[in-house]
N, CA, C and O of each residue as an XYZ file, in Angstrom:
688
protein
N       0.792     -1.145     -0.046
C       0.010      0.171      0.178
C       0.792      1.121     -0.084
O       0.464      1.975     -0.908
N       2.139      1.167      0.650
C       2.947      2.358      0.596
C       3.257      2.861     -0.684
O       3.326      4.076     -0.869
N       3.473      1.948     -1.689
C       3.718      2.508     -2.898
C       2.546      3.338     -3.927
O       2.706      4.106     -4.876
N       1.502      2.874     -3.358
C       0.261      3.461     -4.025
C      -0.045      4.861     -3.212
O      -0.655      5.803     -3.719
N       0.415      4.848     -2.025
C       0.169      6.208     -1.277
C       1.373      7.331     -1.710
O       1.228      8.554     -1.697
N       2.400      6.710     -2.032
C       3.616      7.585     -2.528
C       3.542      8.028     -3.946
O       4.308      8.915     -4.321
N       2.729      7.516     -4.732
C       2.371      7.913     -5.994
C       1.534      9.324     -5.944
O       0.315      9.317     -5.773
N       2.162     10.336     -6.081
C       1.456     11.682     -6.147
C       0.555     11.928     -7.606
O       1.080     11.556     -8.656
N      -0.539     12.438     -7.633
C      -1.258     12.779     -8.908
C      -0.614     13.893     -9.329
O      -0.263     14.756     -8.525
N      -0.368     14.002    -10.782
C       0.406     14.917    -11.174
C      -0.552     16.220    -11.853
O      -0.166     16.883    -12.816
N      -1.687     16.405    -11.242
C      -2.487     17.635    -11.821
C      -3.549     16.983    -12.414
O      -3.628     15.774    -12.634
N      -4.561     18.050    -12.723
C      -5.829     17.709    -13.214
C      -5.658     17.256    -14.834
O      -4.997     18.046    -15.509
N      -6.137     16.179    -15.454
C      -6.253     15.851    -16.675
C      -4.961     15.219    -17.228
O      -4.920     14.595    -18.289
N      -3.736     15.470    -16.282
C      -2.488     14.654    -16.795
C      -2.621     13.252    -16.583
O      -3.291     12.846    -15.634
N      -1.998     12.393    -17.444
C      -2.044     10.992    -17.071
C      -0.803     10.648    -16.093
O       0.301     11.141    -16.325
N      -1.010      9.822    -15.038
C      -0.126      9.666    -13.873
C       0.607      8.175    -14.527
O       0.061      7.324    -15.231
N       1.875      8.213    -14.070
C       2.666      7.219    -14.581
C       2.572      6.075    -13.499
O       2.841      6.257    -12.312
N       2.166      4.887    -14.034
C       1.904      3.727    -12.999
C       3.015      2.854    -13.017
O       3.479      2.190    -13.944
N       3.446      2.993    -11.554
C       4.851      1.951    -11.575
C       4.374      0.400    -11.557
O       3.211      0.039    -11.375
N       5.340     -0.337    -11.750
C       5.280     -1.746    -11.686
C       4.813     -2.249    -10.241
O       4.101     -3.250    -10.153
N       5.175     -1.626     -9.250
C       4.692     -1.802     -7.955
C       3.400     -1.495     -7.986
O       2.677     -2.324     -7.433
N       2.736     -0.320     -8.582
C       1.267     -0.281     -8.148
C       0.476     -1.274     -9.168
O      -0.718     -1.513     -8.992
N       1.134     -1.776    -10.127
C       0.260     -2.747    -10.866
C       0.159     -4.237    -10.031
O      -0.887     -4.845     -9.808
N       1.319     -4.589     -9.694
C       1.358     -5.635     -8.714
C       0.668     -5.445     -7.472
O       0.056     -6.415     -7.025
N       0.659     -4.474     -6.902
C      -0.235     -4.038     -5.685
C      -1.836     -4.195     -6.150
O      -2.687     -4.716     -5.429
N      -2.063     -3.717     -7.324
C      -3.510     -3.852     -7.744
C      -4.056     -5.194     -7.869
O      -5.189     -5.542     -7.538
N      -3.003     -6.021     -8.454
C      -3.366     -7.580     -8.389
C      -3.761     -8.107     -7.144
O      -4.831     -8.679     -6.940
N      -2.799     -7.885     -6.248
C      -2.906     -8.326     -4.960
C      -4.101     -7.915     -4.076
O      -4.710     -8.708     -3.358
N      -4.349     -6.748     -4.182
C      -5.492     -6.039     -3.542
C      -6.861     -6.726     -3.998
O      -7.754     -6.894     -3.167
N      -7.020     -7.132     -5.363
C      -8.043     -7.926     -5.824
C      -8.247     -9.226     -5.222
O      -9.372     -9.713     -5.107
N      -7.056     -9.872     -4.787
C      -7.107    -11.156     -4.251
C      -7.732    -10.965     -2.894
O      -8.653    -11.681     -2.500
N      -7.132     -9.831     -2.078
C      -7.700     -9.631     -0.802
C      -9.103     -9.155     -0.848
O      -9.830     -9.446      0.103
N      -9.507     -8.560     -1.691
C     -11.022     -8.170     -1.835
C     -11.756     -9.398     -1.825
O     -12.731     -9.477     -1.077
N     -11.428    -10.377     -2.552
C     -12.053    -11.546     -2.887
C     -12.296    -12.178     -1.289
O     -13.357    -12.499     -0.752
N     -11.064    -12.220     -0.819
C     -10.991    -12.824      0.766
C     -11.934    -12.170      1.620
O     -12.629    -12.836      2.388
N     -12.020    -10.930      1.555
C     -12.821    -10.177      2.471
C     -14.409    -10.592      2.251
O     -15.186    -10.755      3.192
N     -14.732    -10.723      0.983
C     -16.138    -11.129      0.688
C     -16.550    -12.500      1.045
O     -17.732    -12.841      1.076
N     -15.545    -13.294      1.318
C     -15.869    -14.862      1.431
C     -15.605    -15.099      2.748
O     -16.060    -16.160      3.176
N     -14.897    -14.295      3.641
C     -14.504    -14.589      4.955
C     -15.395    -15.363      5.893
O     -14.952    -16.206      6.674
N     -16.934    -14.979      5.766
C     -17.890    -15.584      6.740
C     -18.394    -16.868      6.149
O     -19.167    -17.520      6.850
N     -18.037    -17.376      4.837
C     -18.618    -18.533      4.186
C     -17.782    -19.759      4.912
O     -16.781    -19.728      5.628
N     -18.602    -20.856      4.434
C     -18.061    -22.150      4.833
C     -16.855    -22.357      4.260
O     -16.536    -21.642      3.311
N     -16.003    -23.333      4.716
C     -14.654    -23.880      4.039
C     -15.002    -24.356      2.690
O     -14.272    -23.952      1.786
N     -15.944    -25.111      2.390
C     -16.200    -25.668      1.009
C     -16.600    -24.394     -0.003
O     -16.253    -24.285     -1.180
N     -17.300    -23.598      0.655
C     -17.831    -22.196     -0.185
C     -16.483    -21.487     -0.500
O     -16.171    -21.045     -1.606
N     -15.815    -21.448      0.501
C     -14.589    -20.329      0.111
C     -13.479    -21.157     -0.946
O     -12.862    -20.583     -1.843
N     -13.374    -22.600     -0.639
C     -12.749    -22.987     -1.552
C     -13.226    -23.016     -3.021
O     -12.467    -22.839     -3.974
N     -14.525    -23.251     -3.116
C     -15.337    -23.151     -4.479
C     -14.828    -21.666     -4.938
O     -14.111    -21.573     -5.935
N     -15.156    -20.669     -4.299
C     -14.968    -19.418     -4.809
C     -13.641    -19.253     -5.260
O     -13.430    -18.908     -6.423
N     -12.611    -19.490     -4.361
C     -11.267    -19.281     -4.663
C     -11.101    -19.887     -5.774
O     -10.461    -19.173     -6.546
N     -11.448    -21.108     -6.316
C     -11.187    -21.814     -7.622
C     -11.506    -21.043     -8.748
O     -10.751    -20.802     -9.689
N     -12.988    -20.562     -8.562
C     -13.723    -19.772     -9.535
C     -12.645    -18.434     -9.963
O     -12.005    -18.314    -11.007
N     -12.691    -17.512     -8.795
C     -12.128    -16.050     -8.890
C     -10.711    -16.113     -8.488
O      -9.963    -15.619     -9.332
N     -10.150    -16.566     -7.470
C      -8.761    -16.137     -6.983
C      -7.600    -16.812     -8.017
O      -6.554    -16.292     -8.405
N      -8.171    -18.209     -8.339
C      -7.086    -18.861     -9.135
C      -6.837    -18.220    -10.600
O      -5.702    -18.039    -11.042
N      -8.002    -17.902    -11.294
C      -7.559    -17.174    -12.498
C      -6.864    -15.871    -12.322
O      -6.059    -15.479    -13.167
N      -7.163    -15.150    -11.194
C      -6.402    -13.643    -10.985
C      -4.868    -14.015    -10.617
O      -3.915    -13.400    -11.095
N      -4.755    -14.990     -9.798
C      -3.353    -15.714     -9.457
C      -2.457    -15.896    -10.818
O      -1.340    -15.395    -10.943
N      -3.102    -16.675    -11.803
C      -2.720    -16.815    -13.046
C      -2.396    -15.606    -13.851
O      -1.437    -15.661    -14.621
N      -3.118    -14.493    -13.746
C      -2.979    -13.338    -14.589
C      -1.709    -12.645    -13.642
O      -0.763    -12.109    -14.219
N      -1.770    -12.701    -12.283
C      -0.693    -12.069    -11.869
C       0.847    -12.596    -12.227
O       1.790    -11.860    -12.518
N       0.877    -14.127    -12.129
C       2.114    -14.708    -12.478
C       2.513    -14.573    -13.902
O       3.713    -14.475    -14.156
N       1.574    -14.555    -14.922
C       1.848    -13.863    -16.208
C       2.513    -12.675    -16.371
O       3.533    -12.472    -17.028
N       1.817    -11.851    -15.680
C       2.382    -10.317    -15.511
C       3.843    -10.254    -15.037
O       4.763     -9.663    -15.602
N       3.898    -11.030    -13.796
C       5.104    -10.961    -13.226
C       6.300    -11.532    -14.093
O       7.443    -11.080    -14.027
N       5.908    -12.575    -14.913
C       7.050    -13.228    -15.596
C       7.344    -12.248    -16.905
O       8.487    -12.223    -17.362
N       6.504    -11.604    -17.380
C       6.508    -10.684    -18.340
C       7.219     -9.532    -18.104
O       7.782     -8.946    -19.028
N       7.255     -9.141    -16.960
C       7.724     -7.677    -16.491
C       8.897     -7.667    -15.703
O       9.648     -6.692    -15.694
N       9.115     -8.759    -14.996
C      10.328     -9.033    -14.143
C      11.608     -8.582    -14.648
O      12.420     -7.884    -14.041
N      11.716     -9.098    -15.935
C      13.041     -8.755    -16.807
C      13.196     -7.628    -17.238
O      14.254     -7.329    -17.793
N      12.072     -6.635    -17.071
C      12.106     -5.262    -17.606
C      12.514     -4.386    -16.473
O      12.578     -3.171    -16.661
N      12.817     -4.942    -15.224
C      13.239     -3.808    -14.049
C      14.650     -4.341    -13.867
O      15.109     -5.443    -14.166
N      15.235     -3.264    -13.290
C      16.726     -3.413    -13.134
C      17.031     -4.273    -11.958
O      16.437     -4.135    -10.889
N      18.100     -5.295    -12.190
C      18.334     -6.297    -11.079
C      18.750     -5.461     -9.888
O      19.145     -4.315    -10.104
N      18.694     -5.966     -8.550
C      18.968     -5.174     -7.442
C      18.215     -4.138     -6.968
O      18.524     -3.573     -5.919
N      17.086     -3.762     -7.737
C      16.312     -2.915     -7.256
C      15.072     -3.431     -6.183
O      14.705     -4.588     -6.391
N      14.577     -2.911     -5.377
C      13.495     -3.556     -4.464
C      12.215     -4.076     -5.056
O      11.610     -5.048     -4.603
N      11.749     -3.192     -6.356
C      10.689     -3.885     -7.133
C      11.057     -5.203     -7.731
O      10.298     -6.172     -7.704
N      12.155     -5.210     -8.229
C      12.838     -6.565     -9.014
C      13.036     -7.701     -7.967
O      12.504     -8.800     -8.124
N      13.846     -7.393     -6.854
C      13.731     -8.175     -5.672
C      12.425     -9.010     -5.303
O      12.315    -10.229     -5.168
N      11.416     -7.951     -5.172
C      10.069     -8.498     -4.697
C       9.358     -9.354     -5.724
O       8.500    -10.183     -5.418
N       9.797     -9.087     -7.067
C       9.000     -9.658     -8.160
C       9.639    -11.073     -8.195
O       8.947    -12.090     -8.233
N      10.974    -11.084     -8.180
C      11.776    -12.514     -8.152
C      11.331    -13.368     -7.065
O      11.129    -14.572     -7.220
N      11.157    -12.672     -5.824
C      10.756    -13.459     -4.478
C       9.247    -14.088     -4.883
O       8.938    -15.277     -4.801
N       8.613    -13.275     -5.219
C       7.162    -13.837     -5.679
C       7.204    -14.971     -6.516
O       6.682    -16.033     -6.176
N       7.812    -14.813     -7.627
C       7.912    -15.793     -8.438
C       8.680    -17.231     -8.050
O       8.452    -18.307     -8.603
N       9.652    -16.997     -6.959
C      10.421    -18.075     -6.409
C       9.511    -18.665     -5.569
O       9.457    -19.894     -5.561
N       8.606    -17.866     -4.683
C       7.720    -18.523     -4.014
C       6.517    -18.923     -4.332
O       5.738    -19.215     -3.424
N       6.181    -19.004     -5.484
C       4.868    -18.989     -6.112
C       3.981    -20.399     -5.477
O       2.829    -20.349     -5.047
N       4.635    -21.331     -5.531
C       3.825    -22.593     -5.016
C       3.419    -22.286     -3.585
O       2.400    -22.799     -3.122
N       4.120    -21.530     -2.925
C       3.743    -21.409     -1.380
C       2.609    -20.369     -1.193
O       1.840    -20.411     -0.233
N       2.547    -19.329     -2.283
C       1.747    -18.265     -2.362
C       0.454    -18.650     -2.702
O      -0.497    -18.140     -2.110
N       0.273    -19.555     -3.653
C      -0.956    -20.087     -4.263
C      -1.573    -21.131     -3.358
O      -2.709    -21.559     -3.566
N      -0.772    -21.559     -2.293
C      -1.393    -22.845     -1.435
C      -2.531    -22.654     -0.926
O      -3.289    -23.624     -0.899
N      -2.980    -21.400     -0.389
C      -4.121    -21.168      0.255
C      -5.232    -21.269     -0.597
O      -6.321    -21.070     -0.058
N      -5.224    -21.518     -1.738
C      -6.280    -21.764     -2.871
C      -6.656    -23.362     -3.051
O      -7.632    -23.860     -3.612
N      -5.575    -23.976     -2.399
C      -5.780    -25.528     -2.472
C      -6.723    -26.066     -1.542
O      -7.206    -27.190     -1.678
N      -7.059    -25.118     -0.390
C      -7.982    -25.580      0.733
C      -8.800    -24.383      1.164
O      -8.289    -23.263      1.125
N     -10.006    -24.557      1.559
C     -10.628    -23.523      2.106
C     -10.411    -23.037      3.282
O     -10.711    -21.870      3.535
N      -9.879    -23.818      4.151
C      -9.475    -23.213      5.622
C      -8.302    -22.701      5.983
O      -7.932    -22.604      7.153
N      -7.690    -22.366      5.043
C      -6.386    -21.698      4.888
C      -6.705    -20.128      4.810
O      -7.830    -19.762      4.471
N      -5.742    -19.247      5.113
C      -5.895    -17.944      5.043
C      -4.953    -17.294      4.035
O      -3.897    -17.897      3.839
N      -5.175    -16.089      3.319
C      -4.370    -15.684      2.320
C      -3.055    -15.147      2.956
O      -1.998    -15.052      2.332
N      -3.210    -14.840      4.131
C      -1.951    -14.271      4.689
C      -1.537    -15.109      6.006
O      -2.392    -15.789      6.576
N      -0.235    -15.048      6.468
C       0.142    -15.758      7.416
C       0.474    -14.620      8.688
O       1.243    -14.944      9.593
N      -0.097    -13.435      8.662
C       0.073    -12.598      9.514
C      -0.285    -12.930     11.099
O       0.342    -12.580     12.099
N      -1.567    -13.768     10.996
C      -1.816    -14.191     12.186
C      -0.657    -15.177     12.991
O      -0.368    -15.009     14.175
N      -0.135    -16.089     12.239
C       0.948    -17.014     12.628
C       2.267    -15.997     13.053
O       2.821    -16.153     14.141
N       2.648    -15.092     12.224
C       3.613    -14.147     12.428
C       3.621    -13.425     14.024
O       4.528    -13.327     14.850
N       2.347    -13.027     14.043
C       2.113    -12.066     15.102
C       2.045    -13.239     16.538
O       2.552    -12.978     17.629
N       1.398    -14.367     16.254
C       1.628    -15.306     17.383
C       3.040    -15.726     17.867
O       3.225    -15.951     19.063
N       4.092    -15.841     16.907
C       5.212    -16.080     17.106
C       6.365    -15.038     17.581
O       7.396    -15.293     18.204
N       5.872    -13.745     17.089
C       6.608    -12.702     17.199
C       7.417    -12.480     18.590
O       8.607    -12.167     18.580
N       6.716    -12.658     19.723
C       7.438    -12.475     21.156
C       8.367    -13.444     21.243
O       9.348    -13.110     21.908
N       8.393    -14.715     20.721
C       9.431    -15.788     20.957
C      10.676    -15.501     19.880
O      11.833    -15.840     20.127
N      10.300    -14.879     18.743
C      11.279    -14.757     17.789
C      11.905    -13.447     18.179
O      13.133    -13.492     18.103
N      11.400    -12.251     18.590
C      12.229    -11.172     19.071
C      13.193    -11.508     20.328
O      14.331    -11.043     20.386
N      12.661    -12.343     21.320
C      13.210    -12.782     22.508
C      14.586    -13.581     21.875
O      15.707    -13.302     22.300
N      14.398    -14.471     20.951
C      15.514    -15.150     20.729
C      16.511    -14.370     20.006
O      17.702    -14.605     20.212
N      16.107    -13.349     19.075
C      17.232    -12.533     18.583
C      17.831    -11.604     19.510
O      18.852    -11.032     19.129
N      17.403    -11.366     20.599
C      18.212    -10.723     21.667
C      18.829    -11.360     22.516
O      19.526    -10.737     23.317
N      18.732    -12.954     22.585
C      19.344    -13.673     23.422
C      20.716    -14.002     22.986
O      21.709    -14.043     23.712
N      20.660    -14.218     21.798
C      22.007    -14.591     20.937
C      23.065    -13.775     21.321
O      23.991    -14.284     21.953
N      23.081    -12.453     21.010
C      24.093    -11.579     21.414
C      24.609    -11.319     22.622
O      25.763    -11.026     22.936
N      23.472    -11.477     23.381
C      23.904    -11.548     25.185
C      24.703    -12.541     25.360
O      25.695    -12.405     26.076
N      24.385    -13.843     24.670
C      25.426    -14.966     25.087
C      26.600    -15.036     24.633
O      27.517    -15.605     25.226
N      26.717    -14.374     23.350
C      27.959    -14.111     22.619
C      28.933    -13.333     23.368
O      30.143    -13.365     23.144
N      28.311    -12.568     24.351
C      29.241    -11.760     25.226
C      29.875    -12.608     26.447
O      30.850    -12.213     27.086
N      29.234    -13.760     26.676
C      29.611    -14.614     27.856
C      31.083    -15.459     27.663
O      31.947    -15.094     26.866
N      31.179    -16.409     28.363
C      32.425    -17.194     28.153
C      32.616    -17.673     26.941
O      31.715    -17.836     26.118
N      33.973    -17.961     26.742
C      34.587    -18.795     25.451
C      33.935    -19.995     25.321
O      33.617    -20.316     24.176
N      33.663    -20.729     26.220
C      32.994    -22.080     26.105
C      31.328    -21.747     25.393
O      30.987    -22.509     24.488
N      30.434    -20.737     25.771
C      29.472    -20.484     25.292
C      29.658    -19.929     23.893
O      28.785    -20.182     23.063
N      30.669    -19.226     23.561
C      30.983    -18.659     22.100
C      31.260    -20.033     21.284
O      30.865    -20.175     20.127
N      31.843    -20.849     21.862
C      32.220    -22.056     20.793
C      30.920    -22.793     20.389
O      30.711    -23.295     19.285
N      29.916    -22.780     21.654
C      28.779    -23.463     21.598
C      27.902    -22.663     20.170
O      27.418    -23.289     19.227
N      27.886    -21.747     20.275
C      27.061    -20.907     19.309
C      27.716    -20.464     18.028
O      27.183    -19.944     17.047
N      28.982    -20.774     18.234
C      29.835    -20.427     16.767
C      29.460    -21.327     15.638
O      29.632    -22.545     15.659
N      28.881    -20.581     14.546
C      28.510    -21.390     13.424
C      26.885    -21.656     13.195
O      26.395    -21.950     12.105
N      26.167    -21.501     14.402
C      24.698    -21.748     14.358
C      24.120    -20.581     13.920
O      24.586    -19.449     14.047
N      22.901    -20.958     13.305
C      21.950    -19.757     12.781
C      21.397    -19.311     14.111
O      21.476    -19.890     15.195
N      20.755    -18.035     13.776
C      19.739    -17.396     14.764
C      18.788    -18.142     15.192
O      18.364    -18.044     16.343
N      18.322    -18.993     14.320
C      17.248    -19.771     14.823
C      17.515    -21.149     15.226
O      16.607    -21.875     15.631
N      18.763    -21.548     15.128
C      19.278    -22.934     15.682
C      20.133    -23.023     16.798
O      20.868    -23.986     17.015
N      20.015    -21.786     17.673
C      21.010    -21.500     18.745
C      20.559    -22.370     20.054
O      21.394    -23.203     20.408
N      19.571    -22.308     20.685
C      19.081    -22.498     21.964
C      17.759    -23.617     21.993
O      16.757    -23.391     22.671
N      17.912    -24.782     21.201
C      16.943    -25.402     21.069
C      17.029    -26.522     22.248
O      15.948    -26.884     22.711
N      18.141    -27.066     22.743
C      18.267    -28.045     23.439
C      19.043    -27.587     24.779
O      20.274    -27.566     24.780
N      18.369    -27.258     25.808
C      19.029    -26.913     27.208
C      20.081    -27.982     27.470
O      21.233    -27.661     27.764
N      19.744    -29.088     27.380
C      20.560    -30.153     27.960
C      21.907    -30.044     27.424
O      22.798    -30.276     28.241
N      22.357    -29.668     25.940
C      23.319    -29.610     25.435
C      24.083    -28.172     25.545
O      25.201    -27.951     25.078
N      23.345    -27.322     26.186
C      23.959    -25.850     26.524
C      24.822    -25.831     27.548
O      24.466    -26.215     28.662
N      26.144    -25.353     27.286
C      27.359    -25.419     28.159
C      27.028    -24.792     29.620
O      26.544    -23.681     29.836
N      27.337    -25.592     30.392
C      27.196    -25.018     31.844
C      25.929    -25.554     32.610
O      25.809    -25.298     33.808
N      24.917    -26.344     31.893
C      23.756    -26.725     32.503
C      23.868    -27.752     33.219
O      23.178    -27.881     34.230
N      24.930    -28.851     32.753
C      25.098    -29.994     33.329
C      23.974    -30.939     32.952
O      23.614    -31.819     33.734
N      23.398    -30.760     31.721
C      22.345    -31.577     31.421
C      20.933    -31.253     31.914
O      19.916    -31.736     31.417
N      20.963    -30.365     32.969
C      19.503    -30.066     33.755
C      18.715    -29.150     32.681
O      19.119    -28.448     31.754
N      17.623    -29.400     33.106
C      16.522    -28.425     32.201
C      16.094    -27.346     33.346
O      15.912    -27.515     34.551
N      16.015    -26.359     32.662
C      15.629    -25.249     33.502
C      14.276    -25.116     33.979
O      13.369    -25.000     33.155
N      14.009    -25.118     35.359
C      12.587    -25.269     35.863
C      11.845    -26.396     35.590
O      10.623    -26.405     35.445
N      12.642    -27.426     35.515
C      12.107    -28.914     35.259
C      11.245    -28.792     34.184
O      10.205    -29.435     34.321
N      11.365    -28.127     33.097
C      10.688    -27.871     31.727
C      11.055    -28.745     30.663
O      11.771    -29.726     30.862
N      10.697    -28.504     29.777
C      11.107    -29.496     28.267
C      12.557    -29.085     27.944
O      13.046    -28.016     28.312
N      13.110    -29.887     27.329
C      14.479    -29.828     26.683
C      14.358    -29.079     25.576
O      15.423    -28.666     25.116
N      13.149    -28.716     24.888
C      13.186    -28.003     23.578
C      12.483    -26.665     24.095
O      11.455    -26.766     24.764
N      12.994    -25.476     23.809
C      12.556    -24.256     24.075
C      11.318    -24.163     23.557
O      10.382    -23.742     24.236
N      11.176    -24.562     22.251
C       9.726    -24.376     21.494
C       8.813    -25.157     21.913
O       7.649    -24.861     21.643
N       9.068    -26.243     22.606
C       7.849    -27.391     22.900
C       6.821    -26.830     24.027
O       5.715    -27.355     24.151
N       7.207    -25.807     24.794
C       6.328    -25.110     25.792
C       5.258    -24.306     25.187
O       4.219    -24.041     25.792
N       5.557    -23.858     23.796
C       4.488    -22.851     23.003
C       3.132    -23.826     22.864
O       3.170    -25.005     22.514
N       2.001    -23.118     23.196
C       0.934    -23.915     22.829
C      -0.063    -23.022     22.594
O      -1.175    -23.417     22.240
């Protein structure tokens, strides 16, 4: 939406130059409009309408992306977004395969954000600790750091608070 808000009208009667980002957002907004209309329907009805309305719009979007991605300079944000969309296409269209799925994963992202943010702050703090801790975390990804407390140096294999060995298994 930011791209459409940033586009300023150029005066009365003058044609406005529409960016590729504006065109892509227009396609995406149409998909979200369909979802808003079918939100209260049954799973079977949502599936049927997605097959009837969303799948053809998605095909149109993919065709447009394939035809236009090469026309945008590599390294630009627009080209990066277009390439990412095409590379993630099977995941993007997955919501049309079932009526119970949402078009967006924002609810899932919001649910895990407190844990993801905590993890991101934990890693640099631990890296300021002992050389034993630094060796443990060296080469691990941000998401791969603190999964098994039994393996964490200095715990002696003891689980904190008698809880689970996996930090994420308590999430419910």
